[in-house]
C-alpha positions as CSV (number, residue, x, y, z in Angstrom):
1,M,-0.1,61.5,53.1
2,N,-0.6,58.3,51.3
3,A,0.6,54.8,53.2
4,V,4.1,54.5,50.7
5,E,4.7,58.0,51.7
6,T,4.5,57.2,55.6
7,L,6.6,54.0,55.3
8,S,9.2,56.1,53.3
9,Q,9.8,58.3,56.0
10,H,10.5,55.3,58.7
11,L,13.0,53.6,55.9
12,I,16.1,55.8,57.0
13,P,15.1,55.1,61.0
14,A,14.8,51.5,60.8
15,A,18.1,51.5,58.8
16,M,19.8,53.3,61.8
17,V,18.5,51.2,64.1
18,S,19.6,47.9,61.9
19,A,23.0,49.5,61.8
20,R,23.3,49.8,65.4
21,V,22.4,46.2,65.8
22,A,24.6,45.7,62.7
23,G,28.0,46.5,65.1
24,L,26.9,43.3,67.1
25,A,28.0,41.5,64.1
26,V,31.4,42.9,63.7
27,Q,32.6,42.5,67.5
28,G,29.8,41.0,70.0
29,P,30.3,37.5,71.0
30,V,29.0,34.6,69.1
31,L,27.3,36.7,66.2
32,S,30.6,38.2,65.1
33,S,32.0,34.6,64.6
34,P,33.6,34.0,61.0
35,A,31.8,30.6,61.2
36,I,28.7,32.2,60.9
37,P,28.1,32.7,56.9
38,M,27.9,36.3,55.9
39,R,24.4,35.6,54.4
40,I,23.2,34.7,57.8
41,K,24.2,37.4,59.6
42,A,22.5,40.0,57.3
43,L,19.5,38.4,57.7
44,L,19.8,37.7,61.4
45,V,20.9,41.7,61.4
46,L,17.7,42.5,59.6
47,A,15.5,40.6,61.4
48,L,16.6,41.8,64.7
49,G,16.5,45.7,63.6
50,L,13.3,45.4,62.1
51,A,11.7,43.6,65.1
52,V,13.3,46.3,67.4
53,Y,12.4,49.2,65.2
54,P,8.6,49.2,66.4
55,S,9.6,49.2,70.2
56,V,11.7,52.2,69.6
57,A,10.1,54.3,66.7
58,Q,9.0,56.9,69.2
59,H,12.4,57.5,69.9
60,A,13.7,57.8,66.4
61,A,14.8,61.0,65.0
62,L,12.8,60.9,62.0
63,P,14.5,62.5,59.2
64,A,13.2,65.4,56.5
65,A,10.9,64.4,53.8
66,D,13.5,64.5,51.1
67,A,16.3,62.8,53.3
68,T,18.3,60.2,51.0
69,F,20.5,57.5,52.5
70,A,23.6,59.6,51.2
71,M,22.7,62.3,53.6
72,A,22.2,59.8,56.4
73,A,25.5,58.1,55.8
74,P,27.1,60.0,59.0
75,L,24.1,58.9,61.3
76,L,24.3,55.5,60.2
77,L,27.9,55.3,60.8
78,V,27.5,57.0,64.5
79,E,25.0,54.1,65.1
80,F,27.1,51.0,63.7
81,A,29.8,52.7,66.2
82,I,27.9,52.4,69.2
83,G,26.8,49.1,67.9
84,V,30.3,48.0,67.8
85,F,31.1,49.4,71.3
86,I,28.8,47.6,73.0
87,G,30.0,44.4,71.2
88,F,33.4,45.0,72.2
89,M,32.1,45.2,76.0
90,A,30.5,42.2,75.5
91,S,33.2,40.4,74.4
92,M,36.3,41.7,76.9
93,P,35.9,38.5,79.1
94,L,36.2,36.3,76.2
95,L,39.6,38.5,75.0
96,A,40.9,38.3,78.5
97,A,40.6,34.8,78.6
98,Q,42.2,34.0,75.4
99,F,45.2,36.2,76.5
100,G,45.6,34.0,79.4
101,G,45.7,31.0,77.5
102,L,48.3,32.4,75.1
103,A,50.4,33.2,78.0
104,M,50.1,30.0,79.4
105,G,50.8,28.1,75.9
106,Q,53.8,30.6,75.5
107,Q,55.2,29.4,78.7
108,I,55.0,25.7,78.4
109,G,56.0,25.7,75.2
110,L,52.5,25.1,73.2
111,G,53.0,28.4,71.7
112,F,55.0,26.7,69.0
113,A,52.0,24.5,67.7
114,R,49.8,27.2,66.1
115,F,47.1,26.7,63.7
116,Y,44.3,28.6,62.4
117,N,40.9,28.5,64.3
118,P,37.9,29.7,61.8
119,A,35.8,30.2,65.0
120,V,38.0,33.1,66.2
121,G,39.2,33.8,62.6
122,D,42.9,33.6,63.6
123,E,45.9,31.3,64.6
124,S,46.0,30.1,68.0
125,D,47.1,27.2,69.9
126,V,45.1,24.7,72.2
127,L,45.4,26.6,75.3
128,E,43.9,29.9,73.8
129,Q,40.7,27.8,72.3
130,L,40.3,26.2,75.4
131,M,40.4,29.3,77.3
132,F,38.3,31.2,75.2
133,F,35.6,28.3,74.9
134,L,35.5,28.0,78.3
135,A,34.7,31.6,78.7
136,L,32.2,31.7,75.7
137,A,30.3,29.2,77.6
138,T,30.5,31.0,80.8
139,F,29.2,34.1,78.9
140,I,26.5,32.1,77.4
141,A,25.3,30.3,80.8
142,L,25.3,33.5,82.6
143,G,23.1,35.2,80.3
144,G,25.6,37.3,78.1
145,I,24.0,37.2,74.9
146,E,20.5,38.6,76.3
147,S,22.2,41.0,78.4
148,M,24.0,42.5,74.7
149,F,21.1,42.7,73.0
150,S,19.0,44.3,75.7
151,S,21.7,46.8,76.3
152,V,21.4,47.7,72.6
153,V,17.3,47.9,72.9
154,A,17.8,50.0,75.9
155,S,20.1,52.3,74.6
156,F,17.5,53.8,72.2
157,A,15.8,55.1,74.6
158,S,18.6,57.6,75.8
159,L,20.5,57.5,72.5
160,P,17.3,57.9,70.0
161,A,17.9,56.4,66.4
162,G,19.4,59.6,64.4
163,A,20.6,61.7,67.3
164,I,24.1,62.4,67.6
165,P,25.4,61.2,71.4
166,A,28.2,63.6,73.3
167,L,29.7,60.2,74.2
168,V,32.9,62.1,75.7
169,T,30.9,64.0,78.0
170,G,29.8,63.3,81.6
171,A,31.1,62.6,84.6
172,A,34.6,61.2,84.6
173,D,33.7,58.1,86.4
174,T,30.4,57.3,84.2
175,S,31.5,58.8,80.5
176,P,32.0,55.4,78.2
177,I,35.6,56.5,77.8
178,A,36.2,55.9,81.6
179,V,33.8,52.7,81.4
180,F,36.2,51.4,78.7
181,T,39.3,52.4,80.2
182,G,38.2,50.6,83.4
183,A,37.1,47.1,81.4
184,M,40.2,47.0,79.5
185,T,41.8,47.1,83.2
186,A,39.7,44.5,84.3
187,A,40.2,42.3,81.1
188,F,44.1,42.5,81.5
189,E,43.4,41.6,85.2
190,L,41.0,38.7,84.3
191,G,43.8,37.3,81.9
192,L,46.5,37.5,84.4
193,R,44.5,35.3,86.9
194,V,43.6,33.0,84.3
195,A,47.3,32.5,83.7
196,A,48.8,33.0,87.1
197,P,49.0,29.7,88.6
198,L,50.9,28.5,85.5
199,L,53.2,31.5,85.5
200,A,54.0,30.9,89.2
201,I,54.7,27.3,88.6
202,V,56.5,27.4,85.6
203,C,58.9,30.3,86.9
204,L,59.4,27.8,90.2
205,E,60.1,24.9,87.5
206,T,62.8,27.2,85.4
207,V,64.8,27.9,88.6
208,V,64.6,24.2,89.9
209,M,66.0,23.1,86.3
210,G,68.7,26.2,86.3
211,Y,70.0,24.8,89.6
212,L,70.0,21.3,88.2
213,S,72.0,22.6,85.1
214,K,74.9,24.1,87.5
215,S,74.8,21.3,90.0
216,V,74.6,18.5,87.6
217,P,76.3,19.4,84.6
218,Q,75.5,15.5,83.0
219,L,72.1,16.5,82.9
220,N,71.2,17.5,79.3
221,V,68.4,20.3,80.3
222,M,67.6,20.9,76.8
223,S,66.3,17.6,76.6
224,I,64.2,17.0,79.4
225,G,63.3,20.7,80.1
226,F,60.3,20.8,77.4
227,P,58.8,17.7,78.1
228,L,59.5,18.3,81.9
229,R,57.5,21.9,81.4
230,I,54.5,20.5,79.3
231,I,53.8,17.7,82.0
232,V,54.1,19.9,85.0
233,G,52.0,22.8,82.8
234,L,49.2,20.6,81.9
235,G,48.8,19.2,85.4
236,V,49.0,22.6,86.8
237,I,46.0,23.8,84.5
238,V,43.8,20.5,85.6
239,A,44.6,21.1,89.4
240,S,43.6,24.8,88.7
241,L,40.5,24.4,87.0
242,A,38.6,25.6,90.1
243,A,39.9,28.6,90.3
244,I,40.2,29.5,86.6
245,D,36.2,28.8,86.8
246,E,35.9,31.1,89.6
247,A,37.8,34.0,87.5
248,L,35.7,33.6,84.7
249,V,32.5,33.8,86.5
250,D,33.7,36.8,88.4
251,G,35.3,38.5,84.9
252,T,31.9,37.6,83.1
253,S,29.5,38.7,85.4
254,G,31.5,42.2,86.1
255,A,31.9,42.2,82.2
256,I,28.0,42.1,82.2
257,E,27.8,44.8,84.5
258,E,29.9,47.2,82.9
259,L,28.1,46.5,79.7
260,L,24.7,47.8,81.4
261,V,26.8,50.6,82.9
262,A,28.1,51.8,79.6
263,T,24.5,51.7,78.2
264,G,24.0,54.3,80.9
265,A,27.2,55.9,81.0
266,M,25.8,57.0,77.1
267,A,22.8,58.2,78.3
268,E,24.3,60.4,80.5
269,G,26.3,62.1,77.9
270,G,22.9,63.1,76.5
271,P,21.5,63.1,72.7
272,H,22.4,65.8,70.7
273,G,20.9,66.6,67.6
């Protein structure tokens, strides 16, 4: 077997490894940002995939000599889905913080001033952006990007490239579906923790303004209600930054741990192929 035939045998397994890494470019924090040009993403995915492949080649399922990319297409999709799953798990705290910012913006009236944010690829208000970037900074500071890539690399030991994992098997509390459900619950809880101080104060402010409108009919609640709510809301946000920071750190740390657990849960499912 000459060198060309030897290299051709590794072409499809290397493409499978790159496909798993490519899932992070769709859903993973930072790498999936629309602000990064598509060419840069493609080159980064290819470079990372080729850099990772030599260390995981011994676990890769080498295809038959006459295998083609068309025959390997289902396996490539499986690899890509695994990468998307890992990236989505890593992005949970960012989405949770953005949800908390959305709830706060809607309550104090900033939700009316929405504009397109290319960093997230969607419309958002100023509080959504603030919470998102705070969570992103926390994620990067706690080593979330390194943990995300480490999870992808570690997953090849238990889920070799080219093997079909049994993602729905395993213990009820360790399967990826159970881990995903738990991560969604934790993300929703984190969003509520971020928005809870403002929601409580705004609720109290609404009750007070309703009482004043009945007690003092001459008071135009509509003309002073919205400015007062914005002022009170921004003051509450500034006063509760320490609590928001604590919630983001706890939530991000928990998400990183869940990311490592999810990789281990896929391992317990075991490869089949």
